[in-house]
N, C-alpha and C positions, 0 to 999 in steps of 0.2 A: 135347617132339616139334623143339622150337628148333636145341639140340644135334645130334641124329639129323639134321637139314637141313643144318646146316651142314657135318658130315661128312664127309654125301655129295657137297654141291657140292663140296669140297675135292679128294673122288677120284676125282670126273669129271673133273676138270682133268684137261691132257692136260700128263706132265712135259717133254715140249717143248716148251710153251710159252714165248716169252721175256717173262720180267716185266719186266726190265732189259735196255736193252743193254749189252756189254761194252766196257770200257775197250779193249782194245784189237781191232785189227782183224782179220778174218779172217782174213787173210794172214800174219798174225804168229808163228802158233802154229799147232802140228801143226794139223788139219781134225777127226781123229777122240776128241784130247784135247779139242779147245774143244766139240766137239758134247758130248760127257759132262760136262763142265764147267758145260755150260747145264742137263744134265741136273739137276745136283748144285745148283746154283744157285738151282732150282726148288724141289728139293724140301724143302734148307733152309727156300726166305723160306717156301714152305707151312705147316709145323713154326714159323714165324713167331721172336720174343725170346722166350723163356722163363727157365726155372728154369735151366736145365744152361750158358746164356747168359751171363745175368746172375750167376752162381758165378766163370764165365772172366773176366767182366770184373772184378772183385774182385781174382782171383791174377792175372792180367795187370797188372794195378795197381801191383802188386811190383814187378814185372820189372821196369816206369819207376821206381819209389821208387829202385832199385836204379843203374839208370844214372844219376839224379842226382846222389844220396846221397854215393857212396862217392867220386868227384870232388874233393867237399865236402867230405869227413871228409879228406882228403890237405892241404886247403889247412886247413884248420883248426888241423889237428896239426905242420903244417911246422915255425911259430914254435918251439914247445914241442919239439920234436924234435931242430931244428938247434941248439939252445942246450941240451941235454942231453949233447949227443950231441960240442957243439964244431963243427959243419959248417961247413965254408966254402964249399960249394958246393950249398947246400938247395934248388935246382930240382932236381938230379938223383933228389929222391922223385917229385917227378913226371915226370921221364924215366922213369923205372922201373914207373910206374905207365900211363903212357901206352902201355910196349911190350904190356903186359902186355892194355889193353883195343884192341892191334889183333891178339893173338895169338887171343883172346877172337872179336873178330869174325871173323876169319878159320874158324877151326877151327868154333866151334858156327854159323855163317851157313852153311857149304856145307856139314860133318856132317850137319846135321837134312836136309840135299836127302837125304842117304846114308842112314843109317842111324833115322832118322823125328825127328819133332817131340817123341814123351813123352820120348826117354832125354835129352833137349837141355835143355825146359823143366823138370825135376825136377831138374837138374845144376849149371844156371848158378846157381842162389838157394846151390844147397849147396856149393859150392865157396868161394863167396862168404865165408858163414857160418862157413866152417872156420878158411880164412885169416886172416878181418877177426879171429876170438877169437886165434888164435894168435900173430896179432903185436903184442898186450897184453904178451908177456912178451919184447920183441927186446933182446938185449943189446946192439947196438952200429947206428948207421945203415944200414950193409951189410945186416941183418938185418931192419929195419925195410922197407928196400927191395926188398929180394927177395919179403917177404911181401904187400908193394902192389903189386907185379908178377903172384904169383899168386893175390890176388882179386881181382883187374882182369881176369885171363883168362875168371872167371865173371859178373863183368863186363858186360865185351863180348860175353857172347853174348845178352844180354838182349832189347833192342832185334831184333834180326834174327830169334830165333824166334818170341818170345813175339808179334812184331806178324803173323811167319807164321802161326801158329796161331787166332790172334784173329779175323783177317781170314776164315781157312777153316771156323768156323763160324758165323760172324755171317751174318745174314739181309742181302741189298741194301737193303733199306729201312732200315738203322741202321748203315750204315757209317762215320757221322758219330761215333760210336761213339768208334771209332779216336782220331779227334782228340782228344776226351775224354778218353779216358785219359792226356792228359798233363798232368790238374790233379795226379796222382798223383804226377808231378815234381816241380812247386811245393808240394805237399807234403810231398815228402821234404827238400827244402833248408828247410823251416818247423821241421820235426822234426828236423835237424839241427842248428838252428840253437839252437831252443829246448834241448836234449840237453846241448850246447856251454856256453850261459850259467855255469849253475854248478859243469859238472864242468871247464872249459878256463877260464872266469873268477876262478876262486878259489884253483886248486888248479896251478897254474901259473907255470913262472917268468919273470920278465921281463928284458925288456932294460938297463934298468936298474938290474936290484939287481949291487949289487958285492959279493959273493958268491956263488962259484962254483955252476953248478944241475947240486947231484946229483938222482937216482933219487928220493929222500926227501922233496924236494920240489917234486918233477915227475910227479906221479901223474896228473896230471888228465888227461893226453892218453891214458894207456892203461887208467883208467875209461872214459872216449868210446868207446875202441875194445872193451871188453866190453860196453858196451852196446849198439851199433849193432852189434856181431858177433849177441849175446844177440835184437836184432830180427830180424836176417835170420834167424836160425836159427828163429823162429817162423811168418816166412814160409814157409821149406821146408818144416817139418810142415803148413801148413796144407793147401800145392799137395801132397806125397808122400802122407802119410797122407792126410787128411782127405776130400780132394778126388779123383774118379777123371776121369783126363786120358783121353781117346775118342782114338787113334790120326786125325788128318785124313782124312776121308773123300778129297779131294782129292787128298791123298801118295797114298795106297793105290791109288788108280786111276790114278795117272800111273805108279806101279809094276805096273798090269796087275794089281793085286788087284781085283776088282771087286767081288766077294762080300764081298770085307769091309768094300769102302766102303758097302754097302749094309747089310751090319749096322750100323756105328754110327749109317749116320741114323735107324734104327729105334731105335737105344740115345737117342738125343739125343731123338728124338722121344715115344720114353715118359719116360723123364726128366720133359719137358715139357707132359706128359699129355695127349698129340694123339698122333694115329696117322697115318705116310707112307705116302701105296701105291706107293712107289718100289720096284720090283721088280727084279732081277738082267738081264732081259728087258731094261730099258728102256737098262740102258747098254750088254749086249753085241748090241743091233742096230744100235750104231754103230762095230761091229769092222770093222777091212779085211783082208784076208789072210790068213784063218782061223786058227785056234788059234793062242797063242802057244807057242814051242818051248820042250818041256819035259826033253831029252834034254841028256847031260852036256855037247854042245859046248856047246845054246842057256847053261845054266847058268854055261860058263865063260865066255861074250859078256856075260853078264849081271853079272857077277862082276867085269870086266876095263872095262864101262861104269863102274861108278861110281868106278873112279878115273881115269875121263877128264875131259877139258874140255866134255863135253857141256852140262852146265848154264850154264857160261860163252857158250860158243859160241851157243846159243839165245838167250841177250840180244843176239845181234850179228846174228841172223839175217837182217833185210833191213833196207833203210835205214832206214828209218823207226824201226823200235826199238833200232838202234845210234845213230841222234843220239840218241834218249830216255834208252837208258842214260848212254850219257854224258856227257850236259850234268846229270842228277841227279850222277853222278861228280863234276862239277864243283862243282855246287853244295855238295853235302856235304863235299868238301874246300875250299874258301872259307873256310865257316861252321867249319870244323875248324882250322884254323890262326887266323883271326881273333877266334873268343870266345876262345880261352886267352891269348892276346897281350894284349890287354886287361887280362886278370885278370894279367897280369905287372908291366904295365907301369905302373898308372896311378898306383900311389903313387910311382914316379919322376916321372911326369911332371906331378904335381899337385905335388910336392917342387920342381923345377925351374922351375915357371910361379909357384915361389912364394905357391900356394896355403894360407894357413890352414883348417889342422883345427878352432882351437878347443879345447876339451877332449876331450881323449885317452883318458879314464878306461876301464873295464870296461863300466859300465854303458851309457854314450854310443854305443861301439864294436856291445856285443850288441844294443840297443835299436836301432842303425838298420839292424841284419842283420836286424831282423825285422821289419821296417816294410819294408825290401825286397822279405825273401822274402813276405812276405805280400801282395805287389801280381803275386807269379807266381799265384795261385789266379784272381784274375779274370780273368788274361791269359789262360791254359787254358783258361778258359768261354771266352771273347770268340773262341777259335780255332776250336771248338765250333761258333761260330753264323755266324763268315763265309764257313764250308767250306758252308751250304748257301745263302747268298744267289743269288740265281740273276744276276746281273749280277758276279757277286764269282766266287764257285765255290775250289776249291783253290787252283789257280795266282793267282789277283789277290790271294786272302788270302795265300799266303806269298811272294809279291813285295811287297804292303804293308807284311809285317809284317818282312821283310827286311830292306828301306828304311829303318823307322825306327830298324830295330836300328839301325843305323850311324849313323844322325843325332845318335839320343840318345849315343852312345859320342863323336862328332865333339862335343859340345855339352860331355860331360863336361870335356871339358881343360880346359874356359873357368872351371871351380869355384874360389871364392878364399876359400872357407871349407866349412864340414862340412858344413851345414843344403843349398846348391850342388847337392852332393857326391851328400848325399842323395837331393834332386828327379831331378837325370839321372838315377841309378842306379837310383830306381824308375821311370825311363820306360823304362830300358835294359832292369830286368827285366821289364815288363810287355811290351813289342814282345815280347823275346827270348821268351818263353815262349807269345805267340801264333806266334811262326814256329817254337819245333821242336814246338808241338801239333799244326800244318799238316803242318810235313815231314814227320813218322812217320805220319803217315794217309795220306801223297799216294805216298809214295814206294812202300808194298810195292804200293798196287792198281795201279803201273802194270807189276807183273812177272806172267806167269804162273802161278798156283799152283806147277809141276811146278820153276819155275826161280825161287822167289821166296825159298827163303833164300838163296840164291844172289845172287840180284840185293840181298838186304839186305846181305850179308856183302862184296860188292862195293863198296857204298855207304859200310857204316859202317867199314869198311879204308881207303878213301879220308880219310874225315874223321879215322880212328885217325894214317896218317901223316903225315896236315901235319900233325895235335897234337902227333907228337913234336917235330917242329921248334922248337916254340912253347917248350920250357923248354930247349932248345940255343940257343937264342937270345938266351935270360935270363941264358945264364951268361956268355955270349963279347960281347953286341953292348951299344953303349953306353949307357945308361938315363938317363944325363941330357938328353937331347932328348925331343920329342915326335912323333918321326918313327916311332915302333913305334906309336903308337894312331892314327895317322891314316891307317898302311898298314892297319891291321885294320879302320877304318872304309869305305876302299875297298874292299876283300874282302867288306864286307857291302854294296857296295852292287853292286857286280860280279856278287855272287848273284845278288841282284835283278835283277837286267838278263838274267842267263842264265835265269831261269823264268820271264822271257816268253816266251822261245824255246823252252818245252814242248811238245812236241807233242801231248800228251793233257791231257784235262781228266777226272777221273775225278766230278765231280758227277752223282748221279742215275745212273751204271753201275754193273752187276756187275762185281766182278773177276772172272780166270777163274783 
């Protein structure tokens, strides 16, 4: 009797009731779209967090893992690759990777608003897996650079697409899970380091070797790529073969396919063992201006709209929305340059300041890498906690973590031995994982669903464009001074200041 009563109570609730306030003001988006988005938000909220969302949580986590894992893979194989191919400018490999990341962010981010979320969601990891495996057979430096760019095209699309997919199926009461997803980001760093230890630690040429570095003596990085490419293949199979992803109901609604959007909501409800009272009439009652055109002229117009700047213009529709979009792009850009600048310059900075690393053995190097990687896991969890604290919220957590990341970066330049460096790097990795956890959750929440893929693409592209500058600087800049690291720290502090100026706080509010 209790189950029947609960079901009746759910059905008696109006789908137009606002369960949570929207992130954006009513003037920010199309009022018809906003009204329908509220209906779908309430329908998803009534279904609640169930089997479908928890399965999607894990599969979206694979995308988060790829985003962190493959740049780490590039950094780990770089010394071995440059030794084997006798490359005088190793940062060119990082440059090729960052160009691919930029291309992927643009293509998949904008594309998922045009051809849908399902295709992009399944293809991104597939592209990464294929080229990651193929790269293991690279005959020269140019080949590994090309394959790194190709696998990065897949990697670059994971966050823009996956965050949009997950957020659009997530009840407003559980949007904090978008922050918790970053635990996969931290676990990916841990996994890559664990696999690299035996493969790269004992099957790799050393700079101190007096004999030439040949392929037969340097197979570690190839085995490593095969292992990581195999892991990506398993993730792709679980997404494409095992799990059935439904197209986003908000995406379908934004394209005028209301009936399909209603059908998807009912499919999710059935998978969760629930019933949804949503009907097509609940959406159509908000239509204005009559029926959607179905003649040839209307069809042609819709096709042309797909290749226009409609989604970009929508993100700058009002002064407040334009201000928000511009600020979040600047924050992503600053972090995109600051983060790789630190990683590229810290060895040179420590050397120039007379720091002593002590024992430089493979054991100590990878032991410290594992300790640093482990600290990223509680950092991601801390981000999930902070975003729900009333007096902190998304903006407060982001500002605090970005500033602390910069502080730890500045402090690392004072390291005089390996233990000092380890301590500061642990603090840096903890704070940066909190930062990325909050940033990845907050960013998609402040964009309307119909333009969310484009908004994610703009921020990711800003991040990747500035990231491209880091390896270029690493090639041509003077690496004997601490100035680049100080610039990185200043960029983090500037990003923290910009965060305080963001106009929207999304804690406790449903995304549109």
